[in-house]
C-alpha positions, 0 to 999 in steps of 0.5 A: 506506465505503472498506473496504466498497468496497475489494474491487473495488479489490483485485481490480483492483490487488492482482496488479499491485502484487505484480508491478511493480518499484517504485523510490524512496528505499529508506528510505521507509516506503511503499516498505518497505510495498510490499516487505513486501506483495510479499514476503508475496504480498499477505498482510497481518497485524497486523504489516504496516508502518504507518509510511507512514500518518498517525496517524489512519489507523493508529488506523482500522486496528483496529476496536472489537473490536480486529481488524485491518482488512486490507481497509482497509489494502490500500485505503489502501496502494493509494491511497498508491501511486497518490499517490506515483507521481503525485507522483514519490516512487515510480517504476516501474522501467521507466517513462520518464514518471516516470523520475528 
């Protein structure tokens, strides 16, 4: 369901994530995924970092035919980014509200 509804989310968030400067623990798997997303200008391949995902989420990224589910990856990535910002583990470089 998340994958089928993700296009609206992607249209609203994809360009924002590409442009924002994120900061946090440089070795954090989520920050690595964000940097990869930005470096590749939003292009997701099966080689995209998945270490920030739970094991069951990693398994869900490949469908029964063995195809990588790009839309699902992006939707989960955007949700994890929002959760990390709220938790304070990832910050926006020029944000005062969540500054460390």
